[in-house]
DRENPA-3360 file (N, C-alpha, C; in nm, 2 decimals, always signed):
BEGIN
1 = MSQASPLS = +0.09/-0.12/+0.00/+0.00/+0.00/+0.00/+0.09/+0.12/+0.00 ~ +0.06/+0.22/-0.09/+0.15/+0.34/-0.10/+0.12/+0.43/+0.02 ~ +0.23/+0.50/+0.05/+0.22/+0.60/+0.16/+0.15/+0.73/+0.11 ~ +0.08/+0.79/+0.20/+0.02/+0.92/+0.17/+0.13/+1.02/+0.14 ~ +0.10/+1.11/+0.04/+0.20/+1.21/+0.01/+0.19/+1.32/+0.12 ~ +0.31/+1.38/+0.15/+0.31/+1.49/+0.25/+0.22/+1.60/+0.20 ~ +0.20/+1.61/+0.07/+0.12/+1.73/+0.03/-0.03/+1.70/+0.04 ~ -0.07/+1.58/+0.08/-0.21/+1.54/+0.09/-0.27/+1.58/+0.22;
9 = SPIKRQTL = -0.19/+1.62/+0.32/-0.24/+1.65/+0.45/-0.22/+1.80/+0.47 ~ -0.31/+1.87/+0.54/-0.29/+2.01/+0.56/-0.18/+2.04/+0.66 ~ -0.11/+2.15/+0.65/+0.00/+2.18/+0.74/-0.06/+2.22/+0.87 ~ -0.01/+2.17/+0.98/-0.06/+2.20/+1.11/+0.00/+2.33/+1.15 ~ -0.08/+2.42/+1.19/-0.04/+2.55/+1.24/-0.01/+2.55/+1.39 ~ +0.09/+2.61/+1.43/+0.12/+2.61/+1.58/+0.02/+2.70/+1.65 ~ -0.01/+2.66/+1.77/-0.10/+2.74/+1.85/-0.01/+2.85/+1.91 ~ -0.08/+2.95/+1.97/+0.00/+3.06/+2.03/+0.09/+3.01/+2.14;
17 = AEQVAGAI = +0.03/+2.91/+2.22/+0.11/+2.86/+2.33/+0.24/+2.79/+2.28 ~ +0.23/+2.71/+2.17/+0.34/+2.65/+2.11/+0.44/+2.75/+2.06 ~ +0.40/+2.86/+2.00/+0.49/+2.96/+1.95/+0.56/+3.03/+2.07 ~ +0.49/+3.06/+2.18/+0.55/+3.12/+2.30/+0.65/+3.02/+2.35 ~ +0.61/+2.89/+2.37/+0.71/+2.79/+2.42/+0.83/+2.78/+2.33 ~ +0.81/+2.79/+2.20/+0.92/+2.78/+2.11/+1.02/+2.90/+2.13 ~ +0.97/+3.02/+2.15/+1.05/+3.13/+2.17/+1.13/+3.12/+2.30 ~ +1.07/+3.07/+2.40/+1.14/+3.06/+2.53/+1.24/+2.94/+2.52;
25 = RESILLGD = +1.20/+2.84/+2.45/+1.29/+2.72/+2.43/+1.42/+2.77/+2.36 ~ +1.41/+2.85/+2.25/+1.52/+2.90/+2.18/+1.62/+2.98/+2.27 ~ +1.56/+3.06/+2.36/+1.64/+3.14/+2.45/+1.72/+3.05/+2.54 ~ +1.66/+2.94/+2.58/+1.72/+2.85/+2.67/+1.84/+2.78/+2.60 ~ +1.81/+2.73/+2.48/+1.91/+2.65/+2.40/+2.02/+2.74/+2.35 ~ +2.00/+2.87/+2.33/+2.10/+2.96/+2.29/+2.19/+3.01/+2.41 ~ +2.14/+2.98/+2.53/+2.21/+3.02/+2.65/+2.18/+3.16/+2.70 ~ +2.07/+3.22/+2.64/+2.03/+3.35/+2.69/+1.96/+3.33/+2.83;
33 = LEPGAGLP = +1.90/+3.22/+2.85/+1.84/+3.18/+2.98/+1.92/+3.06/+3.03 ~ +2.00/+3.08/+3.13/+2.09/+2.97/+3.18/+2.02/+2.89/+3.29 ~ +2.07/+2.77/+3.32/+2.01/+2.69/+3.43/+2.00/+2.76/+3.56 ~ +1.89/+2.76/+3.62/+1.86/+2.83/+3.75/+1.81/+2.97/+3.73 ~ +1.81/+3.02/+3.60/+1.75/+3.15/+3.58/+1.60/+3.15/+3.59 ~ +1.54/+3.25/+3.65/+1.40/+3.26/+3.66/+1.34/+3.33/+3.54 ~ +1.23/+3.28/+3.49/+1.16/+3.34/+3.38/+1.08/+3.47/+3.43 ~ +1.05/+3.56/+3.34/+0.97/+3.67/+3.39/+0.84/+3.62/+3.44;
41 = TEAELAAQ = +0.76/+3.70/+3.52/+0.64/+3.65/+3.57/+0.54/+3.63/+3.45 ~ +0.43/+3.56/+3.49/+0.33/+3.53/+3.39/+0.27/+3.66/+3.33 ~ +0.25/+3.76/+3.41/+0.20/+3.88/+3.36/+0.30/+3.96/+3.27 ~ +0.42/+3.95/+3.31/+0.53/+4.02/+3.24/+0.55/+3.96/+3.10 ~ +0.55/+3.82/+3.10/+0.56/+3.75/+2.97/+0.44/+3.78/+2.88 ~ +0.32/+3.78/+2.93/+0.20/+3.81/+2.86/+0.21/+3.94/+2.79 ~ +0.25/+4.04/+2.87/+0.26/+4.18/+2.82/+0.37/+4.19/+2.72 ~ +0.49/+4.13/+2.74/+0.60/+4.13/+2.66/+0.58/+4.07/+2.52;
49 = LGVSRSVV = +0.50/+3.96/+2.52/+0.48/+3.88/+2.40/+0.34/+3.92/+2.33 ~ +0.26/+4.00/+2.40/+0.13/+4.03/+2.34/+0.03/+3.92/+2.34 ~ +0.03/+3.84/+2.44/-0.06/+3.72/+2.45/-0.13/+3.73/+2.58 ~ -0.23/+3.64/+2.60/-0.30/+3.63/+2.73/-0.22/+3.55/+2.83 ~ -0.25/+3.57/+2.95/-0.18/+3.49/+3.06/-0.21/+3.34/+3.05 ~ -0.33/+3.31/+3.00/-0.36/+3.16/+2.98/-0.27/+3.10/+2.87 ~ -0.23/+3.18/+2.77/-0.14/+3.13/+2.67/+0.00/+3.10/+2.73 ~ +0.04/+3.20/+2.82/+0.17/+3.18/+2.89/+0.16/+3.05/+2.98;
57 = RDATRILM = +0.05/+3.03/+3.05/+0.04/+2.91/+3.13/+0.05/+2.79/+3.05 ~ -0.02/+2.79/+2.93/-0.01/+2.67/+2.84/+0.13/+2.65/+2.79 ~ +0.20/+2.76/+2.76/+0.34/+2.75/+2.71/+0.43/+2.69/+2.82 ~ +0.40/+2.73/+2.94/+0.48/+2.68/+3.06/+0.47/+2.53/+3.07 ~ +0.34/+2.49/+3.06/+0.32/+2.34/+3.07/+0.39/+2.26/+2.96 ~ +0.40/+2.32/+2.84/+0.47/+2.26/+2.73/+0.62/+2.25/+2.77 ~ +0.68/+2.35/+2.82/+0.82/+2.36/+2.86/+0.85/+2.26/+2.97 ~ +0.75/+2.25/+3.07/+0.77/+2.16/+3.18/+0.77/+2.01/+3.12;
65 = AQGLVDVQ = +0.68/+1.98/+3.03/+0.68/+1.85/+2.97/+0.81/+1.81/+2.90 ~ +0.87/+1.91/+2.85/+1.00/+1.90/+2.78/+1.12/+1.90/+2.87 ~ +1.09/+1.92/+3.00/+1.20/+1.92/+3.10/+1.29/+2.04/+3.10 ~ +1.24/+2.15/+3.04/+1.32/+2.27/+3.03/+1.30/+2.37/+3.14 ~ +1.19/+2.36/+3.21/+1.16/+2.45/+3.32/+1.09/+2.38/+3.43 ~ +1.10/+2.44/+3.55/+1.04/+2.38/+3.67/+0.96/+2.49/+3.74 ~ +0.84/+2.46/+3.78/+0.76/+2.55/+3.85/+0.78/+2.53/+4.00 ~ +0.83/+2.64/+4.07/+0.84/+2.63/+4.21/+0.73/+2.72/+4.27;
73 = HGKGVFVT = +0.63/+2.66/+4.33/+0.51/+2.73/+4.38/+0.55/+2.84/+4.48 ~ +0.51/+2.96/+4.45/+0.54/+3.07/+4.54/+0.66/+3.14/+4.50 ~ +0.74/+3.09/+4.41/+0.87/+3.15/+4.37/+0.87/+3.19/+4.23 ~ +0.82/+3.10/+4.14/+0.82/+3.13/+4.00/+0.86/+3.01/+3.91 ~ +0.90/+3.04/+3.79/+0.93/+2.94/+3.69/+1.08/+2.95/+3.66 ~ +1.16/+2.84/+3.67/+1.30/+2.84/+3.66/+1.35/+2.75/+3.55 ~ +1.46/+2.78/+3.49/+1.52/+2.70/+3.39/+1.59/+2.58/+3.46 ~ +1.56/+2.46/+3.41/+1.62/+2.35/+3.48/+1.77/+2.33/+3.43;
81 = GSQTEAFG = +1.84/+2.25/+3.51/+1.97/+2.21/+3.47/+1.97/+2.08/+3.38 ~ +2.08/+2.01/+3.38/+2.08/+1.89/+3.29/+1.98/+1.79/+3.33 ~ +1.92/+1.73/+3.24/+1.82/+1.62/+3.26/+1.87/+1.48/+3.24 ~ +2.00/+1.47/+3.24/+2.06/+1.34/+3.21/+2.02/+1.23/+3.32 ~ +2.01/+1.28/+3.45/+1.98/+1.18/+3.55/+1.84/+1.13/+3.53 ~ +1.75/+1.22/+3.50/+1.61/+1.18/+3.48/+1.60/+1.09/+3.35 ~ +1.67/+1.13/+3.25/+1.68/+1.05/+3.13/+1.73/+0.91/+3.15 ~ +1.83/+0.90/+3.23/+1.89/+0.77/+3.27/+1.79/+0.68/+3.34;
89 = EALLLALR = +1.72/+0.74/+3.43/+1.62/+0.66/+3.51/+1.50/+0.62/+3.41 ~ +1.46/+0.71/+3.32/+1.36/+0.67/+3.23/+1.41/+0.56/+3.13 ~ +1.53/+0.57/+3.09/+1.59/+0.47/+3.00/+1.59/+0.33/+3.07 ~ +1.64/+0.33/+3.19/+1.64/+0.21/+3.27/+1.51/+0.14/+3.28 ~ +1.41/+0.23/+3.32/+1.27/+0.17/+3.33/+1.22/+0.12/+3.20 ~ +1.25/+0.19/+3.09/+1.21/+0.14/+2.96/+1.27/+0.01/+2.92 ~ +1.40/-0.01/+2.96/+1.47/-0.13/+2.93/+1.42/-0.25/+3.02 ~ +1.39/-0.21/+3.14/+1.33/-0.32/+3.23/+1.19/-0.37/+3.18;
97 = RAGATAWD = +1.11/-0.27/+3.14/+0.98/-0.31/+3.08/+0.99/-0.39/+2.96 ~ +1.10/-0.37/+2.88/+1.13/-0.45/+2.76/+1.19/-0.58/+2.79 ~ +1.22/-0.61/+2.91/+1.29/-0.73/+2.95/+1.44/-0.73/+2.92 ~ +1.50/-0.62/+2.91/+1.65/-0.61/+2.89/+1.72/-0.67/+3.01 ~ +1.84/-0.72/+2.98/+1.92/-0.79/+3.08/+2.05/-0.71/+3.10 ~ +2.13/-0.75/+3.20/+2.26/-0.70/+3.22/+2.35/-0.73/+3.11 ~ +2.33/-0.84/+3.04/+2.41/-0.88/+2.92/+2.38/-0.78/+2.81 ~ +2.26/-0.73/+2.79/+2.23/-0.63/+2.69/+2.31/-0.51/+2.71;
105 = VEQFEQLL = +2.32/-0.47/+2.84/+2.39/-0.35/+2.88/+2.54/-0.37/+2.85 ~ +2.59/-0.49/+2.89/+2.73/-0.53/+2.87/+2.77/-0.53/+2.72 ~ +2.68/-0.58/+2.64/+2.71/-0.59/+2.49/+2.72/-0.44/+2.44 ~ +2.63/-0.36/+2.48/+2.63/-0.22/+2.44/+2.77/-0.15/+2.48 ~ +2.81/-0.18/+2.60/+2.94/-0.12/+2.64/+3.06/-0.18/+2.57 ~ +3.05/-0.30/+2.53/+3.16/-0.37/+2.45/+3.17/-0.30/+2.31 ~ +3.06/-0.25/+2.26/+3.06/-0.18/+2.13/+3.11/-0.04/+2.15 ~ +3.06/+0.03/+2.26/+3.09/+0.17/+2.27/+3.22/+0.21/+2.33;
113 = LPEAVALA = +3.26/+0.14/+2.44/+3.37/+0.18/+2.52/+3.51/+0.17/+2.45 ~ +3.53/+0.07/+2.37/+3.66/+0.07/+2.29/+3.68/+0.19/+2.20 ~ +3.57/+0.22/+2.14/+3.57/+0.34/+2.04/+3.59/+0.47/+2.12 ~ +3.52/+0.48/+2.24/+3.53/+0.60/+2.32/+3.67/+0.62/+2.37 ~ +3.73/+0.51/+2.42/+3.87/+0.52/+2.47/+3.96/+0.55/+2.36 ~ +3.94/+0.50/+2.24/+4.03/+0.53/+2.12/+4.02/+0.67/+2.09 ~ +3.89/+0.73/+2.09/+3.88/+0.87/+2.06/+3.94/+0.96/+2.17 ~ +3.93/+0.92/+2.29/+3.99/+0.99/+2.40/+4.14/+0.99/+2.38;
121 = ATAATDED = +4.20/+0.88/+2.34/+4.34/+0.87/+2.32/+4.39/+0.97/+2.21 ~ +4.30/+1.00/+2.12/+4.33/+1.10/+2.01/+4.31/+1.25/+2.06 ~ +4.20/+1.27/+2.13/+4.15/+1.40/+2.15/+4.18/+1.46/+2.29 ~ +4.23/+1.38/+2.39/+4.25/+1.42/+2.52/+4.36/+1.53/+2.53 ~ +4.33/+1.63/+2.61/+4.43/+1.73/+2.64/+4.51/+1.69/+2.77 ~ +4.61/+1.77/+2.80/+4.68/+1.74/+2.92/+4.59/+1.76/+3.04 ~ +4.50/+1.85/+3.04/+4.41/+1.87/+3.15/+4.31/+1.75/+3.16 ~ +4.27/+1.70/+3.05/+4.18/+1.58/+3.05/+4.25/+1.46/+3.11;
129 = VERLTAAV = +4.38/+1.45/+3.08/+4.46/+1.34/+3.14/+4.47/+1.35/+3.29 ~ +4.49/+1.48/+3.33/+4.50/+1.51/+3.48/+4.37/+1.47/+3.55 ~ +4.26/+1.51/+3.49/+4.13/+1.48/+3.55/+4.11/+1.33/+3.55 ~ +4.14/+1.26/+3.44/+4.13/+1.11/+3.44/+4.21/+1.05/+3.55 ~ +4.34/+1.09/+3.56/+4.43/+1.04/+3.66/+4.37/+1.06/+3.80 ~ +4.32/+1.17/+3.83/+4.27/+1.20/+3.96/+4.14/+1.11/+3.99 ~ +4.06/+1.09/+3.88/+3.94/+1.00/+3.90/+3.99/+0.86/+3.92 ~ +4.09/+0.81/+3.85/+4.14/+0.68/+3.87/+4.20/+0.66/+4.01;
137 = DAYAARFA = +4.28/+0.75/+4.05/+4.34/+0.74/+4.18/+4.24/+0.74/+4.29 ~ +4.14/+0.83/+4.28/+4.03/+0.84/+4.39/+3.95/+0.71/+4.39 ~ +3.91/+0.66/+4.28/+3.83/+0.54/+4.28/+3.91/+0.42/+4.32 ~ +4.04/+0.41/+4.28/+4.12/+0.29/+4.32/+4.14/+0.29/+4.47 ~ +4.16/+0.40/+4.53/+4.17/+0.41/+4.68/+4.04/+0.37/+4.74 ~ +3.93/+0.42/+4.69/+3.80/+0.39/+4.75/+3.77/+0.24/+4.73 ~ +3.80/+0.18/+4.62/+3.78/+0.04/+4.60/+3.86/-0.05/+4.69 ~ +3.99/-0.01/+4.70/+4.07/-0.09/+4.79/+4.03/-0.09/+4.94;
145 = DYQSRWAR = +3.98/+0.03/+4.98/+3.93/+0.05/+5.12/+3.80/-0.04/+5.14 ~ +3.72/-0.03/+5.04/+3.59/-0.11/+5.05/+3.62/-0.25/+5.06 ~ +3.71/-0.30/+4.97/+3.74/-0.45/+4.97/+3.80/-0.49/+5.10 ~ +3.89/-0.41/+5.16/+3.95/-0.44/+5.28/+3.85/-0.45/+5.40 ~ +3.75/-0.36/+5.40/+3.65/-0.36/+5.50/+3.55/-0.47/+5.48 ~ +3.52/-0.50/+5.35/+3.43/-0.61/+5.31/+3.48/-0.74/+5.36 ~ +3.61/-0.76/+5.35/+3.67/-0.89/+5.40/+3.66/-0.91/+5.55 ~ +3.64/-0.79/+5.62/+3.62/-0.80/+5.77/+3.48/-0.79/+5.80;
153 = GETTPGER = +3.39/-0.78/+5.71/+3.24/-0.78/+5.73/+3.20/-0.64/+5.78 ~ +3.27/-0.54/+5.74/+3.24/-0.40/+5.80/+3.16/-0.31/+5.70 ~ +3.13/-0.36/+5.58/+3.06/-0.27/+5.48/+2.91/-0.27/+5.50 ~ +2.85/-0.17/+5.44/+2.70/-0.16/+5.44/+2.65/-0.17/+5.30 ~ +2.53/-0.21/+5.28/+2.47/-0.22/+5.14/+2.48/-0.08/+5.06 ~ +2.46/+0.03/+5.13/+2.46/+0.16/+5.07/+2.59/+0.20/+5.02 ~ +2.70/+0.14/+5.07/+2.83/+0.17/+5.02/+2.86/+0.12/+4.88 ~ +2.79/+0.02/+4.83/+2.81/-0.03/+4.69/+2.77/+0.08/+4.59;
161 = EHLREGSR = +2.66/+0.15/+4.62/+2.62/+0.26/+4.53/+2.73/+0.37/+4.53 ~ +2.78/+0.40/+4.65/+2.89/+0.50/+4.65/+3.01/+0.45/+4.57 ~ +3.04/+0.33/+4.58/+3.15/+0.27/+4.50/+3.12/+0.27/+4.35 ~ +2.99/+0.25/+4.31/+2.95/+0.26/+4.17/+2.97/+0.40/+4.12 ~ +2.94/+0.50/+4.20/+2.96/+0.64/+4.16/+3.11/+0.66/+4.12 ~ +3.20/+0.60/+4.20/+3.34/+0.62/+4.17/+3.38/+0.56/+4.04 ~ +3.32/+0.44/+4.01/+3.34/+0.38/+3.88/+3.29/+0.46/+3.77 ~ +3.18/+0.52/+3.79/+3.12/+0.61/+3.68/+3.20/+0.73/+3.66;
169 = SVMLAVLD = +3.26/+0.78/+3.77/+3.34/+0.91/+3.75/+3.46/+0.88/+3.66 ~ +3.52/+0.76/+3.67/+3.63/+0.73/+3.58/+3.58/+0.73/+3.43 ~ +3.47/+0.66/+3.40/+3.43/+0.65/+3.27/+3.38/+0.79/+3.22 ~ +3.32/+0.87/+3.31/+3.28/+1.00/+3.27/+3.40/+1.09/+3.23 ~ +3.51/+1.07/+3.30/+3.63/+1.14/+3.26/+3.69/+1.10/+3.13 ~ +3.67/+0.97/+3.10/+3.71/+0.92/+2.96/+3.62/+0.98/+2.86 ~ +3.49/+0.99/+2.88/+3.39/+1.04/+2.78/+3.41/+1.19/+2.77 ~ +3.45/+1.26/+2.87/+3.48/+1.40/+2.86/+3.60/+1.42/+2.77;
177 = ATHNEVLR = +3.70/+1.34/+2.79/+3.82/+1.35/+2.71/+3.80/+1.33/+2.56 ~ +3.69/+1.27/+2.52/+3.66/+1.25/+2.38/+3.63/+1.38/+2.31 ~ +3.58/+1.48/+2.39/+3.54/+1.61/+2.33/+3.43/+1.59/+2.23 ~ +3.35/+1.48/+2.24/+3.23/+1.46/+2.16/+3.11/+1.49/+2.24 ~ +3.03/+1.59/+2.21/+2.93/+1.64/+2.29/+2.82/+1.53/+2.31 ~ +2.79/+1.45/+2.21/+2.69/+1.34/+2.22/+2.73/+1.25/+2.33 ~ +2.86/+1.20/+2.33/+2.91/+1.11/+2.43/+2.91/+1.18/+2.57 ~ +2.94/+1.31/+2.57/+2.94/+1.38/+2.70/+2.80/+1.39/+2.76;
185 = QLGPALLR = +2.70/+1.42/+2.67/+2.57/+1.44/+2.72/+2.50/+1.31/+2.76 ~ +2.52/+1.21/+2.67/+2.45/+1.08/+2.70/+2.53/+0.99/+2.80 ~ +2.66/+1.02/+2.82/+2.74/+0.94/+2.91/+2.68/+0.92/+3.05 ~ +2.64/+1.02/+3.12/+2.58/+1.00/+3.25/+2.46/+0.92/+3.26 ~ +2.37/+0.93/+3.15/+2.25/+0.85/+3.15/+2.29/+0.71/+3.12 ~ +2.38/+0.68/+3.02/+2.41/+0.55/+2.99/+2.48/+0.47/+3.10 ~ +2.57/+0.55/+3.17/+2.64/+0.48/+3.28/+2.55/+0.45/+3.40 ~ +2.44/+0.51/+3.40/+2.34/+0.47/+3.51/+2.29/+0.33/+3.49;
193 = LRALRSWV = +2.31/+0.27/+3.37/+2.26/+0.14/+3.35/+2.36/+0.04/+3.40 ~ +2.48/+0.08/+3.43/+2.58/-0.01/+3.48/+2.56/-0.06/+3.63 ~ +2.59/-0.18/+3.66/+2.59/-0.23/+3.79/+2.72/-0.30/+3.83 ~ +2.76/-0.29/+3.95/+2.88/-0.36/+3.99/+2.85/-0.51/+3.98 ~ +2.96/-0.59/+3.95/+2.95/-0.73/+3.94/+2.99/-0.79/+4.08 ~ +2.93/-0.91/+4.10/+2.96/-0.98/+4.23/+3.02/-1.11/+4.18 ~ +3.16/-1.12/+4.20/+3.23/-1.25/+4.17/+3.23/-1.34/+4.29 ~ +3.20/-1.47/+4.27/+3.20/-1.56/+4.38/+3.35/-1.59/+4.43;
201 = AEDEGPVR = +3.36/-1.59/+4.56/+3.50/-1.61/+4.62/+3.55/-1.75/+4.61 ~ +3.46/-1.85/+4.58/+3.50/-1.99/+4.57/+3.56/-2.03/+4.71 ~ +3.68/-2.10/+4.71/+3.73/-2.15/+4.84/+3.85/-2.06/+4.88 ~ +3.87/-1.95/+4.83/+3.99/-1.87/+4.86/+3.98/-1.78/+4.98 ~ +3.86/-1.77/+5.04/+3.84/-1.70/+5.16/+3.82/-1.55/+5.13 ~ +3.75/-1.47/+5.22/+3.72/-1.33/+5.20/+3.85/-1.24/+5.18 ~ +3.95/-1.27/+5.26/+4.07/-1.18/+5.25/+4.14/-1.19/+5.12 ~ +4.16/-1.32/+5.08/+4.23/-1.34/+4.95/+4.14/-1.29/+4.83;
209 = AAEAATRA = +4.01/-1.31/+4.85/+3.91/-1.27/+4.74/+3.92/-1.12/+4.73 ~ +3.92/-1.05/+4.84/+3.93/-0.90/+4.84/+4.06/-0.85/+4.78 ~ +4.16/-0.92/+4.81/+4.29/-0.88/+4.76/+4.30/-0.90/+4.60 ~ +4.24/-1.01/+4.56/+4.24/-1.04/+4.42/+4.15/-0.94/+4.34 ~ +4.04/-0.91/+4.40/+3.95/-0.81/+4.34/+4.02/-0.67/+4.33 ~ +4.09/-0.63/+4.43/+4.16/-0.50/+4.43/+4.27/-0.50/+4.33 ~ +4.34/-0.61/+4.32/+4.45/-0.62/+4.21/+4.39/-0.61/+4.07 ~ +4.28/-0.68/+4.05/+4.22/-0.69/+3.92/+4.16/-0.55/+3.88;
217 = ETAYLQAI = +4.09/-0.48/+3.98/+4.04/-0.35/+3.95/+4.14/-0.25/+3.93 ~ +4.25/-0.25/+4.00/+4.36/-0.16/+3.99/+4.43/-0.18/+3.85 ~ +4.45/-0.30/+3.81/+4.51/-0.33/+3.68/+4.41/-0.28/+3.57 ~ +4.28/-0.30/+3.59/+4.18/-0.25/+3.49/+4.19/-0.10/+3.47 ~ +4.19/-0.03/+3.59/+4.20/+0.12/+3.59/+4.33/+0.17/+3.52 ~ +4.44/+0.11/+3.56/+4.57/+0.16/+3.51/+4.57/+0.13/+3.36 ~ +4.51/+0.02/+3.31/+4.51/-0.01/+3.17/+4.43/+0.10/+3.09 ~ +4.32/+0.14/+3.14/+4.24/+0.25/+3.08/+4.32/+0.38/+3.08;
225 = LEAVTRRD = +4.39/+0.41/+3.19/+4.46/+0.54/+3.20/+4.58/+0.54/+3.10 ~ +4.65/+0.43/+3.09/+4.76/+0.41/+3.00/+4.71/+0.42/+2.85 ~ +4.60/+0.36/+2.83/+4.54/+0.35/+2.69/+4.52/+0.50/+2.64 ~ +4.48/+0.59/+2.73/+4.45/+0.72/+2.69/+4.58/+0.80/+2.68 ~ +4.67/+0.79/+2.78/+4.79/+0.87/+2.79/+4.89/+0.83/+2.68 ~ +4.89/+0.71/+2.62/+4.98/+0.67/+2.52/+4.95/+0.74/+2.38 ~ +4.83/+0.79/+2.37/+4.79/+0.87/+2.25/+4.79/+0.77/+2.13 ~ +4.77/+0.65/+2.15/+4.76/+0.55/+2.04/+4.62/+0.49/+2.03;
233 = PEQARATM = +4.54/+0.54/+1.94/+4.40/+0.50/+1.94/+4.38/+0.35/+1.91 ~ +4.47/+0.29/+1.82/+4.45/+0.15/+1.79/+4.49/+0.06/+1.91 ~ +4.59/+0.10/+1.98/+4.63/+0.03/+2.10/+4.52/+0.04/+2.21 ~ +4.47/+0.16/+2.22/+4.36/+0.19/+2.32/+4.24/+0.10/+2.29 ~ +4.20/+0.09/+2.16/+4.09/+0.02/+2.12/+4.11/-0.13/+2.16 ~ +4.23/-0.18/+2.12/+4.26/-0.32/+2.15/+4.26/-0.35/+2.30 ~ +4.32/-0.26/+2.38/+4.32/-0.27/+2.52/+4.19/-0.29/+2.58 ~ +4.09/-0.20/+2.54/+3.96/-0.20/+2.60/+3.89/-0.32/+2.56;
241 = RNLLRLPP = +3.90/-0.37/+2.44/+3.84/-0.49/+2.40/+3.88/-0.61/+2.48 ~ +4.01/-0.61/+2.52/+4.06/-0.72/+2.60/+4.01/-0.71/+2.74 ~ +4.01/-0.59/+2.79/+3.96/-0.56/+2.93/+3.81/-0.60/+2.95 ~ +3.73/-0.59/+2.84/+3.59/-0.62/+2.85/+3.55/-0.76/+2.82 ~ +3.65/-0.85/+2.80/+3.63/-0.99/+2.78/+3.57/-1.05/+2.91 ~ +3.48/-1.15/+2.89/+3.42/-1.21/+3.01/+3.42/-1.36/+2.99 ~ +3.42/-1.44/+3.10/+3.41/-1.58/+3.09/+3.26/-1.62/+3.06 ~ +3.24/-1.74/+3.00/+3.11/-1.78/+2.96/+3.01/-1.78/+3.08;
249 = EAIDAMRR = +3.07/-1.81/+3.21/+2.98/-1.81/+3.32/+2.92/-1.67/+3.36 ~ +3.01/-1.57/+3.33/+2.96/-1.43/+3.35/+2.85/-1.39/+3.25 ~ +2.87/-1.43/+3.13/+2.77/-1.40/+3.03/+2.64/-1.47/+3.06 ~ +2.64/-1.59/+3.10/+2.52/-1.67/+3.14/+2.45/-1.60/+3.26 ~ +2.53/-1.56/+3.36/+2.48/-1.49/+3.47/+2.41/-1.35/+3.44 ~ +2.47/-1.28/+3.35/+2.42/-1.15/+3.30/+2.29/-1.17/+3.22 ~ +2.28/-1.28/+3.15/+2.16/-1.30/+3.07/+2.04/-1.34/+3.16 ~ +2.07/-1.38/+3.28/+1.96/-1.41/+3.38/+1.93/-1.29/+3.47;
257 = TPAGETPV = +2.01/-1.18/+3.46/+2.00/-1.07/+3.55/+1.93/-0.95/+3.48 ~ +1.82/-0.89/+3.54/+1.76/-0.78/+3.48/+1.86/-0.66/+3.47 ~ +1.84/-0.58/+3.37/+1.93/-0.46/+3.35/+1.92/-0.37/+3.47 ~ +2.04/-0.32/+3.51/+2.05/-0.24/+3.63/+2.07/-0.31/+3.76 ~ +2.06/-0.44/+3.76/+2.09/-0.52/+3.89/+2.22/-0.59/+3.88 ~ +2.27/-0.63/+4.00/+2.40/-0.69/+4.01/+2.40/-0.84/+3.97 ~ +2.48/-0.88/+3.87/+2.49/-1.02/+3.84/+2.58/-1.09/+3.93 ~ +2.54/-1.21/+3.97/+2.63/-1.29/+4.06/+2.70/-1.39/+3.97;
265 = IPVSIARW = +2.84/-1.37/+3.95/+2.91/-1.45/+3.86/+2.98/-1.57/+3.94 ~ +2.95/-1.69/+3.90/+3.00/-1.81/+3.97/+3.15/-1.84/+3.94 ~ +3.23/-1.74/+3.93/+3.37/-1.76/+3.90/+3.45/-1.66/+3.99 ~ +3.56/-1.70/+4.04/+3.64/-1.60/+4.12/+3.71/-1.51/+4.02 ~ +3.72/-1.38/+4.06/+3.79/-1.28/+3.98/+3.94/-1.32/+3.97 ~ +4.00/-1.38/+4.07/+4.14/-1.42/+4.06/+4.16/-1.52/+3.95 ~ +4.07/-1.62/+3.94/+4.08/-1.72/+3.84/+4.07/-1.66/+3.70 ~ +3.97/-1.58/+3.68/+3.95/-1.52/+3.55/+4.06/-1.43/+3.51;
273 = TRQLQET = +4.12/-1.35/+3.61/+4.23/-1.27/+3.58/+4.35/-1.35/+3.53 ~ +4.37/-1.46/+3.60/+4.48/-1.55/+3.55/+4.46/-1.60/+3.41 ~ +4.34/-1.64/+3.38/+4.31/-1.68/+3.24/+4.33/-1.58/+3.14 ~ +4.30/-1.45/+3.18/+4.32/-1.34/+3.08/+4.47/-1.32/+3.06 ~ +4.55/-1.33/+3.16/+4.69/-1.31/+3.15/+4.76/-1.42/+3.07 ~ +4.70/-1.54/+3.07/+4.76/-1.66/+3.00/+4.72/-1.66/+2.85 ~ +4.63/-1.57/+2.81/+4.58/-1.57/+2.67/+4.64/-1.45/+2.60;
% end
């Protein structure tokens, strides 16, 4: 069946509210109205634009639905900041409703991250490398401390989220170093899909398991840092592809785990690290 011609349908005219919302939206996108800035009052906007106050109210509702403004009762209407966190939550909910798994997220990262690190190796400035180094050092120290206390049974469930934020900060520094605005803007939302993995300690005991996890994570972080600082995109790409390899048991566990939740991998990190080094 042939599609209807675009000329067969009447052109939809914008309502006054849509036109007003469009004018304010352009001011926000151009930076004339920065995040946190208050819009003129309803009466002021109506007089300024030559429309009724009801039109301004409808325009405000449109902008709220687009996430560009926020109404604070008793204070006014204010331009919102970045919506990446809300977008990340909405994306995760959409994936969960679609039945996405942790493996879906992992596959996406295996496609994206090697190219992002390769681009960072090409585009990173000295300042970018300094920020990445600081993020790596801070997270490595936090991870080592967490593992040490975990081995003694001193950690709390809430600390895992704090630890995950440290991991995200490293990857955000990498994405910033690409100087690609799409990666920079989407990065925080996409990284919200990540969850820390739980590797089974097997018979090595908590102390040795914690030490092995710390060694593996430190090596992973240093490899990312070196991949960027060497300024060799091909080597950076190859390094990340190797770092993102997983044993079959991990893939099976991720396929059974909903997106955003922690997969329990029935392999010790020490054993898998040894296998990686031998190949």
